DSSP file (Angstrom, degrees, kcal/mol; ACC not computed):
  #  RESIDUE AA STRUCTURE BP1 BP2  ACC     N-H-->O    O-->H-N    N-H-->O    O-->H-N    TCO  KAPPA ALPHA  PHI   PSI    X-CA   Y-CA   Z-CA
    1    1 A M              0   0    0      0, 0.0     2,-0.2     0, 0.0     0, 0.0   0.000 360.0 360.0 360.0 136.8   33.9   34.5  -38.7
    2    2 A K        -     0   0    0      1,-0.1     2,-0.7     2,-0.0     0, 0.0  -0.478 360.0-121.3 -73.9 136.8   31.3   32.2  -40.1
    3    3 A D        +     0   0    0     -2,-0.2    -1,-0.1     1,-0.1     0, 0.0  -0.692  33.6 173.7 -79.4 115.4   29.6   29.8  -37.6
    4    4 A T        +     0   0    0     -2,-0.7    -1,-0.1     2,-0.0    -2,-0.0   0.283  35.3 122.2-105.5   8.9   30.3   26.3  -38.9
    5    5 A S  S    S-     0   0    0      1,-0.1     3,-0.1     3,-0.0    -2,-0.0  -0.416  71.7-100.9 -70.1 148.4   28.8   24.4  -35.9
    6    6 A P        -     0   0    0      0, 0.0    -1,-0.1     0, 0.0     3,-0.1  -0.274  46.5 -91.8 -66.6 157.6   25.9   22.0  -36.7
    7    7 A P        -     0   0    0      0, 0.0     2,-0.1     0, 0.0    -3,-0.0  -0.251  50.1 -88.4 -66.2 157.2   22.4   23.2  -36.0
    8    8 A L    >   -     0   0    0      1,-0.1     3,-2.2    -3,-0.1     6,-0.2  -0.435  33.8-125.1 -63.7 139.3   20.8   22.5  -32.7
    9    9 A A  T 3  S+     0   0    0      1,-0.3    -1,-0.1    -2,-0.1     0, 0.0   0.632 109.3  58.4 -64.0 -12.4   19.0   19.1  -32.8
   10   10 A T  T 3  S+     0   0    0      4,-0.1    -1,-0.3     5,-0.0    -2,-0.1   0.378  75.7 127.1 -98.0   4.2   15.8   20.8  -31.7
   11   11 A S    <>  -     0   0    0     -3,-2.2     4,-2.1     1,-0.1     5,-0.2  -0.254  70.0-118.5 -62.4 151.9   15.6   23.3  -34.6
   12   12 A H  H  > S+     0   0    0      1,-0.2     4,-2.4     2,-0.2     5,-0.2   0.902 112.4  51.5 -57.8 -45.8   12.3   23.3  -36.5
   13   13 A E  H  > S+     0   0    0      1,-0.2     4,-2.5     2,-0.2    -1,-0.2   0.886 108.9  50.5 -62.9 -39.8   13.9   22.1  -39.8
   14   14 A V  H  > S+     0   0    0     -6,-0.2     4,-2.7     1,-0.2    -1,-0.2   0.916 110.7  49.8 -63.3 -42.8   15.6   19.2  -38.2
   15   15 A N  H  X S+     0   0    0     -4,-2.1     4,-2.5     2,-0.2    -2,-0.2   0.888 110.4  49.9 -64.4 -39.3   12.4   18.1  -36.5
   16   16 A V  H  X S+     0   0    0     -4,-2.4     4,-2.4     2,-0.2     5,-0.2   0.953 113.4  45.6 -62.9 -49.2   10.5   18.3  -39.9
   17   17 A L  H  X S+     0   0    0     -4,-2.5     4,-2.6     1,-0.2    -2,-0.2   0.903 113.2  50.6 -61.0 -41.4   13.2   16.3  -41.6
   18   18 A R  H  X S+     0   0    0     -4,-2.7     4,-2.6     2,-0.2    -1,-0.2   0.923 110.9  48.3 -62.9 -44.8   13.2   13.8  -38.7
   19   19 A Q  H  X S+     0   0    0     -4,-2.5     4,-2.2     2,-0.2    -2,-0.2   0.898 112.8  47.9 -64.7 -40.4    9.4   13.4  -38.8
   20   20 A V  H  X S+     0   0    0     -4,-2.4     4,-2.7     2,-0.2    -1,-0.2   0.929 112.4  49.5 -64.5 -44.6    9.4   12.9  -42.6
   21   21 A A  H  X S+     0   0    0     -4,-2.6     4,-2.3     2,-0.2    -2,-0.2   0.911 111.1  49.1 -61.4 -43.8   12.2   10.3  -42.3
   22   22 A I  H  X S+     0   0    0     -4,-2.6     4,-1.8     1,-0.2    -1,-0.2   0.921 113.2  47.3 -62.0 -44.3   10.4    8.4  -39.6
   23   23 A A  H  X S+     0   0    0     -4,-2.2     4,-2.1     2,-0.2     8,-0.4   0.905 111.2  50.7 -65.9 -41.8    7.2    8.3  -41.6
   24   24 A L  H  < S+     0   0    0     -4,-2.7    -2,-0.2     1,-0.2    -1,-0.2   0.922 113.0  45.9 -61.5 -43.6    9.0    7.2  -44.8
   25   25 A A  H  < S+     0   0    0     -4,-2.3    -1,-0.2     1,-0.2    -2,-0.2   0.823 113.8  49.6 -68.5 -31.0   10.7    4.4  -42.9
   26   26 A A  H  < S-     0   0    0     -4,-1.8     3,-0.2     1,-0.2     2,-0.2   0.788 107.0-133.7 -81.8 -29.1    7.5    3.3  -41.2
   27   27 A G     X  -     0   0    0     -4,-2.1     4,-1.8     1,-0.2     3,-0.4  -0.643  43.7 -23.7 111.1-166.5    5.3    3.2  -44.3
   28   28 A S  H  > S+     0   0    0      1,-0.2     4,-1.9    -2,-0.2    -1,-0.2   0.804 124.6  54.7 -62.4 -38.2    1.9    4.4  -45.6
   29   29 A D  H  > S+     0   0    0     -3,-0.2     4,-0.9     1,-0.2    -1,-0.2   0.924 111.8  45.5 -62.5 -42.4    0.0    4.7  -42.3
   30   30 A A  H  4 S+     0   0    0     -3,-0.4     4,-0.4    -7,-0.2     3,-0.4   0.859 109.5  55.6 -68.2 -34.5    2.6    7.0  -40.9
   31   31 A M  H >< S+     0   0    0     -4,-1.8     3,-1.6    -8,-0.4     4,-0.4   0.866  99.2  61.7 -65.0 -35.5    2.7    9.0  -44.2
   32   32 A Q  H >< S+     0   0    0     -4,-1.9     3,-1.3     1,-0.3    -1,-0.2   0.852  95.4  61.4 -59.0 -34.6   -1.0    9.6  -43.9
   33   33 A D  T 3< S+     0   0    0     -4,-0.9    -1,-0.3    -3,-0.4    -2,-0.2   0.690 101.5  53.1 -66.4 -18.2   -0.5   11.4  -40.6
   34   34 A L  T <  S+     0   0    0     -3,-1.6    14,-3.6    -4,-0.4    15,-0.3   0.498  83.6 114.2 -94.2  -5.4    1.7   14.0  -42.4
   35   35 A R  E <   +A   47   0A   0     -3,-1.3    12,-0.2    -4,-0.4    11,-0.1  -0.479  39.5 178.2 -75.1 132.4   -1.0   14.9  -45.1
   36   36 A G  E     -     0   0A   0     10,-3.1    12,-0.1     1,-0.3     3,-0.1  -0.223  46.6 -42.1-106.9-157.1   -2.5   18.3  -45.1
   37   37 A P  E    S-     0   0A   0      0, 0.0     9,-3.3     0, 0.0    -1,-0.3  -0.273  73.1 -87.0 -70.0 158.3   -5.0   19.8  -47.6
   38   38 A P  E     -A   45   0A   0      0, 0.0     2,-0.5     0, 0.0     7,-0.3  -0.271  35.7-123.3 -62.5 149.4   -4.8   19.1  -51.3
   39   39 A I    >   -     0   0    0      5,-2.6     3,-1.0     3,-0.1     5,-0.3  -0.859  37.4-107.0 -92.4 127.3   -2.7   21.4  -53.5
   40   40 A E  T 3  S+     0   0    0     -2,-0.5     3,-0.1     1,-0.2     4,-0.1  -0.222  97.2   5.1 -56.2 139.6   -4.9   22.9  -56.3
   41   41 A N  T 3  S+     0   0    0      1,-0.2     2,-0.3     2,-0.0    -1,-0.2   0.838 114.4  98.2  56.0  39.2   -4.3   21.5  -59.8
   42   42 A S  S <  S-     0   0    0     -3,-1.0    -1,-0.2     2,-0.2    -3,-0.1  -0.971  77.7-129.1-149.0 159.2   -1.8   18.9  -58.5
   43   43 A N  S    S+     0   0    0     -2,-0.3    17,-2.3    -3,-0.1    18,-0.4   0.104  84.8  94.4 -94.9  22.0   -1.7   15.3  -57.5
   44   44 A L  E     - B   0  59A   0     -5,-0.3    -5,-2.6    15,-0.2     2,-0.3  -0.843  62.5-148.8-114.2 149.5   -0.1   16.4  -54.2
   45   45 A D  E     -AB  38  58A   0     13,-2.7    13,-3.2    -2,-0.3    -2,-0.1  -0.860  38.5 -98.9-104.1 149.7   -1.4   17.1  -50.7
   46   46 A R  E     - B   0  57A   0     -9,-3.3   -10,-3.1    -2,-0.3     2,-0.5  -0.340  36.4-108.5 -64.2 148.0    0.4   19.7  -48.7
   47   47 A L  E     -A   35   0A   0      9,-1.5   -12,-0.2   -12,-0.2     9,-0.2  -0.701  24.1-140.0 -74.5 126.4    2.8   18.5  -46.0
   48   48 A K  S    S+     0   0    0    -14,-3.6    -1,-0.1    -2,-0.5   -13,-0.1   0.779  82.4  83.4 -61.8 -27.8    1.1   19.2  -42.7
   49   49 A L  S    S-     0   0    0    -15,-0.3     2,-0.1   -33,-0.1    -2,-0.1  -0.658  89.2-119.4 -81.0 124.7    4.4   20.3  -41.2
   50   50 A P        -     0   0    0      0, 0.0   -34,-0.1     0, 0.0    -2,-0.1  -0.432  28.2-169.6 -65.1 134.5    5.3   23.9  -41.9
   51   51 A T    >   -     0   0    0      3,-0.3     3,-2.1    -2,-0.1     5,-0.1  -0.814  14.9-142.8-128.9  89.6    8.6   24.2  -43.9
   52   52 A P  T 3  S+     0   0    0      0, 0.0     3,-0.1     0, 0.0   -39,-0.0  -0.240  84.2  14.1 -56.5 133.6    9.8   27.8  -44.1
   53   53 A G  T 3  S+     0   0    0      1,-0.2    17,-0.7    16,-0.0     2,-0.3   0.414 116.4  80.6  84.3  -1.6   11.4   28.7  -47.4
   54   54 A M  E <   - C   0  69A   0     -3,-2.1     2,-0.6    15,-0.2    -3,-0.3  -0.982  67.9-139.3-138.8 149.5   10.1   25.5  -49.1
   55   55 A D  E     - C   0  68A   0     13,-2.7    13,-1.9    -2,-0.3     2,-0.4  -0.945  33.6-172.6-106.0 118.1    6.9   24.4  -50.8
   56   56 A C  E     + C   0  67A   0     -2,-0.6    -9,-1.5    11,-0.2     2,-0.3  -0.887  11.5 170.0-122.4 143.7    6.2   20.7  -49.8
   57   57 A G  E     -BC  46  66A   0      9,-2.6     9,-2.6    -2,-0.4     2,-0.4  -0.969  25.4-135.3-145.1 161.6    3.7   18.1  -50.8
   58   58 A I  E     -BC  45  65A   0    -13,-3.2   -13,-2.7    -2,-0.3     7,-0.2  -0.978  31.7-117.6-118.1 129.4    3.0   14.4  -50.5
   59   59 A A  E     -B   44   0A   0      5,-2.1     5,-0.3    -2,-0.4   -15,-0.2  -0.380  14.2-148.4 -65.0 140.5    1.9   12.4  -53.6
   60   60 A R  S    S+     0   0    0    -17,-2.3    -1,-0.1     1,-0.1   -16,-0.1   0.860  93.6  38.0 -78.2 -36.1   -1.5   10.9  -53.3
   61   61 A S  S    S+     0   0    0    -18,-0.4     2,-0.3     3,-0.0    -1,-0.1   0.806 121.5  34.2 -89.6 -30.6   -0.9    7.8  -55.4
   62   62 A L  S    S-     0   0    0      2,-0.1     2,-1.4    84,-0.0    -3,-0.0  -0.788  87.2-106.7-120.0 164.4    2.7    6.9  -54.3
   63   63 A M  S    S+     0   0    0     -2,-0.3    84,-1.8    84,-0.2     2,-0.3  -0.662  71.8 115.5 -95.0  84.0    4.4    7.3  -51.0
   64   64 A F  E     - D   0 146A   0     -2,-1.4    -5,-2.1    -5,-0.3     2,-0.4  -0.992  48.0-148.6-146.3 157.6    6.8   10.2  -51.6
   65   65 A V  E     -CD  58 145A   0     80,-3.1    80,-2.5    -2,-0.3     2,-0.4  -0.953  13.9-170.7-121.4 140.3    7.4   13.7  -50.3
   66   66 A V  E     -CD  57 144A   0     -9,-2.6    -9,-2.6    -2,-0.4     2,-0.4  -1.000   4.7-178.2-134.6 135.8    8.8   16.5  -52.4
   67   67 A C  E     -CD  56 143A   0     76,-2.4    76,-2.3    -2,-0.4     2,-0.4  -0.991   4.1-173.3-129.3 140.2    9.9   20.0  -51.3
   68   68 A R  E     -CD  55 142A   0    -13,-1.9   -13,-2.7    -2,-0.4    74,-0.2  -0.997  16.0-137.4-133.8 138.1   11.2   22.7  -53.5
   69   69 A S  E     -C   54   0A   0     72,-2.1   -15,-0.2    -2,-0.4     3,-0.1  -0.421  34.3 -96.6 -81.3 166.4   12.7   26.1  -52.6
   70   70 A A        -     0   0    0    -17,-0.7    71,-0.3     1,-0.1     2,-0.2  -0.304  60.7 -73.6 -67.9 166.6   11.8   29.2  -54.4
   71   71 A S        +     0   0    0     69,-0.1     2,-0.3    -3,-0.1    69,-0.2  -0.481  64.5 179.5 -66.8 135.2   14.3   30.3  -57.1
   72   72 A L  B     -E  139   0A   0     67,-3.3    67,-2.7    -2,-0.2     2,-0.1  -0.808  31.8 -99.7-130.8 166.9   17.5   31.6  -55.6
   73   73 A N     >  -     0   0    0     -2,-0.3     4,-2.5    65,-0.2     5,-0.2  -0.447  48.9 -98.5 -80.6 170.3   20.8   33.0  -56.6
   74   74 A K  H  > S+     0   0    0      1,-0.2     4,-2.6    63,-0.2     5,-0.2   0.895 121.8  49.4 -59.7 -44.2   23.7   30.6  -56.5
   75   75 A Q  H  > S+     0   0    0      1,-0.2     4,-2.1     2,-0.2    -1,-0.2   0.912 112.7  47.0 -63.9 -43.7   25.1   31.8  -53.1
   76   76 A E  H  > S+     0   0    0      2,-0.2     4,-2.4     1,-0.2    -1,-0.2   0.910 113.5  48.8 -64.2 -42.2   21.6   31.6  -51.4
   77   77 A A  H  X S+     0   0    0     -4,-2.5     4,-2.6     2,-0.2    -2,-0.2   0.912 110.9  49.6 -65.4 -42.7   21.0   28.1  -52.9
   78   78 A E  H  X S+     0   0    0     -4,-2.6     4,-2.2    -5,-0.2    -1,-0.2   0.896 112.0  48.9 -63.1 -39.7   24.4   26.8  -51.8
   79   79 A A  H  X S+     0   0    0     -4,-2.1     4,-2.2    -5,-0.2    -2,-0.2   0.907 112.2  47.9 -66.0 -42.0   23.9   28.1  -48.3
   80   80 A M  H  X S+     0   0    0     -4,-2.4     4,-2.6     2,-0.2    -2,-0.2   0.907 111.1  51.1 -65.7 -41.3   20.4   26.5  -48.1
   81   81 A F  H  X S+     0   0    0     -4,-2.6     4,-2.2     2,-0.2    -2,-0.2   0.918 109.8  50.1 -61.0 -44.2   21.8   23.2  -49.4
   82   82 A A  H  X S+     0   0    0     -4,-2.2     4,-2.1     2,-0.2    -1,-0.2   0.906 111.2  49.0 -61.7 -42.2   24.6   23.3  -46.7
   83   83 A R  H  X S+     0   0    0     -4,-2.2     4,-2.6     1,-0.2    -2,-0.2   0.920 110.1  51.1 -62.8 -42.9   22.0   24.0  -44.0
   84   84 A M  H  X S+     0   0    0     -4,-2.6     4,-2.4     1,-0.2    -2,-0.2   0.870 108.3  51.9 -64.4 -35.9   19.8   21.1  -45.3
   85   85 A M  H  X S+     0   0    0     -4,-2.2     4,-2.2     2,-0.2    -1,-0.2   0.919 110.3  49.0 -63.3 -42.7   22.9   18.8  -45.2
   86   86 A D  H  X S+     0   0    0     -4,-2.1     4,-2.1     1,-0.2    -2,-0.2   0.908 110.4  50.7 -61.9 -41.8   23.5   19.8  -41.6
   87   87 A Y  H  X S+     0   0    0     -4,-2.6     4,-2.8     1,-0.2     5,-0.3   0.905 108.6  52.7 -62.5 -40.7   19.8   19.2  -40.8
   88   88 A G  H  X S+     0   0    0     -4,-2.4     4,-2.5     1,-0.2    -2,-0.2   0.918 109.1  48.4 -60.6 -44.5   20.1   15.7  -42.4
   89   89 A Q  H  < S+     0   0    0     -4,-2.2    -1,-0.2     1,-0.2    -2,-0.2   0.875 116.9  43.0 -64.0 -36.9   23.1   14.9  -40.2
   90   90 A A  H  < S+     0   0    0     -4,-2.1    -2,-0.2    -5,-0.2    -1,-0.2   0.839 120.7  40.1 -77.4 -33.0   21.3   16.1  -37.1
   91   91 A A  H  < S+     0   0    0     -4,-2.8     2,-0.7    -5,-0.2    -2,-0.2   0.803 104.4  66.0 -88.6 -30.7   17.9   14.5  -37.9
   92   92 A L  S  < S-     0   0    0     -4,-2.5    -1,-0.1    -5,-0.3     2,-0.1  -0.828  80.3-133.0-105.1 113.1   18.9   11.1  -39.4
   93   93 A S    >>  -     0   0    0     -2,-0.7     4,-2.9     1,-0.1     3,-1.5  -0.365   9.5-136.8 -66.1 136.0   20.6    8.7  -36.9
   94   94 A S  T 34 S+     0   0    0      1,-0.3    -1,-0.1     2,-0.2     5,-0.0   0.664 101.3  64.0 -69.8 -15.8   23.7    7.1  -38.4
   95   95 A D  T 34 S+     0   0    0      1,-0.1    -1,-0.3     3,-0.0     3,-0.1   0.678 119.0  23.8 -80.4 -15.0   22.7    3.7  -37.0
   96   96 A S  T <4 S+     0   0    0     -3,-1.5    21,-2.1     1,-0.2    22,-0.4   0.686 123.5  47.3-114.5 -32.6   19.6    3.7  -39.3
   97   97 A W  E  <  -F  116   0A   0     -4,-2.9     2,-0.4    19,-0.2    -1,-0.2  -0.904  61.8-161.6-116.8 138.5   20.4    6.0  -42.1
   98   98 A R  E     -F  115   0A   0     17,-2.4    17,-2.6    -2,-0.4     2,-0.4  -0.962  16.2-133.4-119.9 143.4   23.6    6.1  -44.2
   99   99 A Q  E     -F  114   0A   0     -2,-0.4     2,-0.4    15,-0.2    15,-0.2  -0.754  21.5-177.3 -96.6 135.2   24.6    9.1  -46.3
  100  100 A V  E     -F  113   0A   0     13,-3.4    13,-3.5    -2,-0.4     2,-0.7  -0.998  18.2-147.1-131.8 127.8   25.8    8.6  -49.9
  101  101 A E  E     -F  112   0A   0     -2,-0.4    11,-0.2    11,-0.2     2,-0.1  -0.866  24.9-158.6 -95.2 116.1   27.1   11.4  -52.2
  102  102 A D  E     -F  111   0A   0      9,-1.0     9,-0.5    -2,-0.7     3,-0.0  -0.451  27.2 -98.5 -89.6 162.2   26.1   10.6  -55.7
  103  103 A V        -     0   0    0     -2,-0.1     7,-0.1     7,-0.1    -1,-0.1  -0.729  51.3-116.0 -76.5 121.7   27.5   11.9  -59.0
  104  104 A P        -     0   0    0      0, 0.0     2,-0.2     0, 0.0     3,-0.1  -0.286  28.1-148.4 -62.9 142.7   25.1   14.6  -60.0
  105  105 A H    >   -     0   0    0      1,-0.2     3,-2.5     5,-0.0     5,-0.0  -0.440  48.6 -39.9-100.3-177.6   23.2   14.1  -63.2
  106  106 A T  T 3  S+     0   0    0      1,-0.3    -1,-0.2    -2,-0.2     3,-0.1  -0.079 130.2  14.3 -48.6 130.2   22.0   16.8  -65.7
  107  107 A G  T 3  S+     0   0    0      1,-0.3    22,-2.5    -3,-0.1     2,-0.4   0.257 104.4 105.4  88.8 -11.0   20.7   19.9  -64.0
  108  108 A L  E <   - G   0 128A   0     -3,-2.5    -1,-0.3    20,-0.2    20,-0.2  -0.839  44.1-175.3-104.8 139.5   22.1   19.0  -60.6
  109  109 A I  E    S+     0   0A   0     18,-3.5     2,-0.3    -2,-0.4    19,-0.2   0.798  79.3   0.4 -91.8 -39.8   25.2   20.7  -59.1
  110  110 A R  E     - G   0 127A   0     17,-1.3    17,-2.7    -7,-0.1    -1,-0.4  -0.995  62.3-168.2-151.4 147.0   25.3   18.4  -56.0
  111  111 A N  E     -FG 102 126A   0     -9,-0.5    -9,-1.0    -2,-0.3     2,-0.4  -0.992   2.7-175.2-142.3 130.3   23.3   15.5  -54.7
  112  112 A I  E     -FG 101 125A   0     13,-2.5    13,-3.0    -2,-0.4     2,-0.4  -0.992  10.6-164.2-122.8 132.4   23.3   13.8  -51.3
  113  113 A S  E     -FG 100 124A   0    -13,-3.5   -13,-3.4    -2,-0.4     2,-0.5  -0.921   6.7-158.7-117.0 144.5   21.2   10.6  -50.7
  114  114 A Y  E     -FG  99 123A   0      9,-3.0     9,-2.4    -2,-0.4     2,-0.5  -0.990  10.8-162.6-119.6 127.4   20.3    9.1  -47.3
  115  115 A H  E     -FG  98 122A   0    -17,-2.6   -17,-2.4    -2,-0.5     2,-0.8  -0.938  15.5-141.2-115.0 130.5   19.3    5.4  -47.3
  116  116 A H  E  >  -F   97   0A   0      5,-2.8     4,-2.1    -2,-0.5   -19,-0.2  -0.818  16.1-153.8 -87.4 113.9   17.4    3.8  -44.5
  117  117 A W  T  4 S+     0   0    0    -21,-2.1    -1,-0.2    -2,-0.8   -20,-0.1   0.780  85.4  41.8 -65.5 -29.4   19.1    0.4  -44.3
  118  118 A K  T  4 S+     0   0    0    -22,-0.4    -1,-0.2     1,-0.1   -21,-0.1   0.927 125.5  27.1 -86.1 -47.1   16.1   -1.5  -42.8
  119  119 A S  T  4 S-     0   0    0      2,-0.1    29,-0.3   -92,-0.0    -2,-0.2   0.716  95.4-125.3 -90.5 -21.7   13.1   -0.2  -44.7
  120  120 A G     <  +     0   0    0     -4,-2.1    -3,-0.1     1,-0.3    29,-0.1   0.459  56.4 151.7  86.8   1.3   14.7    0.8  -47.9
  121  121 A A        -     0   0    0     -5,-0.2    -5,-2.8    26,-0.1     2,-0.4  -0.266  27.0-159.2 -62.3 154.0   13.4    4.4  -47.7
  122  122 A Q  E     -GH 115 146A   0     24,-2.7    24,-2.7    -7,-0.2     2,-0.4  -0.994  16.0-164.5-140.1 145.5   15.5    7.0  -49.3
  123  123 A I  E     -GH 114 145A   0     -9,-2.4    -9,-3.0    -2,-0.4     2,-0.4  -0.999  11.1-165.1-127.9 127.1   15.8   10.8  -49.0
  124  124 A D  E     -GH 113 144A   0     20,-3.3    20,-2.6    -2,-0.4     2,-0.5  -0.931   4.4-164.6-113.9 137.5   17.6   12.8  -51.8
  125  125 A L  E     -GH 112 143A   0    -13,-3.0   -13,-2.5    -2,-0.4     2,-0.4  -0.989  15.6-172.0-120.3 122.3   18.8   16.4  -51.3
  126  126 A D  E     -GH 111 142A   0     16,-2.7    16,-2.4    -2,-0.5     2,-0.6  -0.930  25.2-152.3-122.7 139.5   19.6   18.2  -54.6
  127  127 A L  E     -GH 110 141A   0    -17,-2.7   -18,-3.5    -2,-0.4   -17,-1.3  -0.964  35.6-166.6-102.0 117.8   21.2   21.5  -55.4
  128  128 A V  E     -GH 108 140A   0     12,-2.8    12,-2.0    -2,-0.6     2,-0.4  -0.796  21.5-150.7-117.0 146.0   19.7   22.4  -58.8
  129  129 A V  E     - H   0 139A   0    -22,-2.5    10,-0.2    -2,-0.3    -2,-0.0  -0.967   9.7-160.3-113.4 133.5   20.4   24.9  -61.6
  130  130 A Y  E     - H   0 138A   0      8,-3.7     8,-2.2    -2,-0.4    -2,-0.0  -0.934  17.3-136.2-113.5 106.5   17.5   26.1  -63.7
  131  131 A P        -     0   0    0      0, 0.0     5,-0.0     0, 0.0     8,-0.0  -0.354  20.8-177.0 -61.3 140.5   18.6   27.6  -67.0
  132  132 A T        -     0   0    0      2,-0.3     3,-0.1    -2,-0.0     4,-0.1   0.483  43.9-114.3-115.3  -8.5   16.8   30.8  -67.8
  133  133 A G  S    S+     0   0    0      1,-0.4     2,-0.2     2,-0.1     0, 0.0   0.391  89.3  99.3  83.7  -4.4   18.2   31.6  -71.2
  134  134 A K  S    S-     0   0    0      2,-0.2    -1,-0.4     1,-0.0    -2,-0.3  -0.512  94.5 -95.3-105.1 177.3   19.8   34.7  -69.6
  135  135 A A  S    S+     0   0    0     -2,-0.2    -2,-0.1     1,-0.2    -1,-0.0   0.868 112.9  50.4 -61.8 -37.8   23.3   35.2  -68.5
  136  136 A E  S    S-     0   0    0     -4,-0.1    -2,-0.2    -5,-0.0    -1,-0.2  -0.899  77.7-153.7-109.9 112.4   22.5   34.3  -64.9
  137  137 A P        -     0   0    0      0, 0.0     2,-0.3     0, 0.0   -63,-0.2  -0.256  20.1-113.6 -73.0 169.1   20.6   31.0  -64.2
  138  138 A L  E     - H   0 130A   0     -8,-2.2    -8,-3.7   -65,-0.1     2,-0.3  -0.731  28.3-153.9-100.7 155.8   18.4   30.5  -61.2
  139  139 A Y  E     +EH  72 129A   0    -67,-2.7   -67,-3.3    -2,-0.3     2,-0.3  -0.844  15.4 169.1-127.2 161.2   19.2   27.9  -58.5
  140  140 A G  E     - H   0 128A   0    -12,-2.0   -12,-2.8    -2,-0.3     2,-0.4  -0.970  29.2-118.2-160.8 174.2   17.2   26.0  -56.0
  141  141 A V  E     - H   0 127A   0     -2,-0.3   -72,-2.1   -71,-0.3     2,-0.4  -0.986  25.4-166.7-123.9 133.1   17.2   23.1  -53.5
  142  142 A R  E     -DH  68 126A   0    -16,-2.4   -16,-2.7    -2,-0.4     2,-0.4  -0.913   5.8-165.6-119.6 148.6   15.0   20.0  -53.8
  143  143 A F  E     -DH  67 125A   0    -76,-2.3   -76,-2.4    -2,-0.4     2,-0.4  -0.983   8.9-179.9-133.5 119.0   14.2   17.4  -51.3
  144  144 A F  E     +DH  66 124A   0    -20,-2.6   -20,-3.3    -2,-0.4     2,-0.4  -0.970   1.4 177.0-118.7 136.8   12.7   14.1  -52.3
  145  145 A G  E     +DH  65 123A   0    -80,-2.5   -80,-3.1    -2,-0.4     2,-0.3  -0.998   5.8 167.6-136.8 137.0   11.8   11.3  -49.9
  146  146 A W  E     -DH  64 122A   0    -24,-2.7   -24,-2.7    -2,-0.4     2,-0.3  -0.995  28.8-126.7-148.3 154.5   10.1    8.0  -50.6
  147  147 A A        -     0   0    0    -84,-1.8     2,-0.3    -2,-0.3   -84,-0.2  -0.683  31.1-116.0 -93.7 150.2    9.4    4.7  -49.1
  148  148 A R              0   0    0    -29,-0.3   -27,-0.1    -2,-0.3    -1,-0.0  -0.624 360.0 360.0 -83.6 148.0   10.4    1.4  -50.8
  149  149 A F              0   0    0     -2,-0.3    -1,-0.1   -29,-0.1   -29,-0.1   0.426 360.0 360.0 -96.8 360.0    7.5   -0.8  -51.8
């Protein structure tokens, strides 16, 4: 039987999501604390927090964070998306963040947004399909977070 219990609030992924959410809500000074070394040939710096299974960066010119998984099959991507939703519920307090499920736009299978009511910060979690021109497309999970200006 599949374990459907939420992740432990102390899991590494929950802590990473929580730290990113706190920094986004707090603004640019807090975002600076999450910056790692520059990513070659990119306008992003690495996210200082290790994020297994995802490649994450922080934009240098704007205050946003982006993480992308490697290309996955549909089942792996759906499982990762479900885990990320669980992490969001565990990391983001309901008294500060509200969850909204949006109607997915082109290329998205599913999209969940979290809005910080006080600061205007937002975190989007996307389950994405990447057409390959072959019978079986590739799938992935994206995480975008940004502060409001």
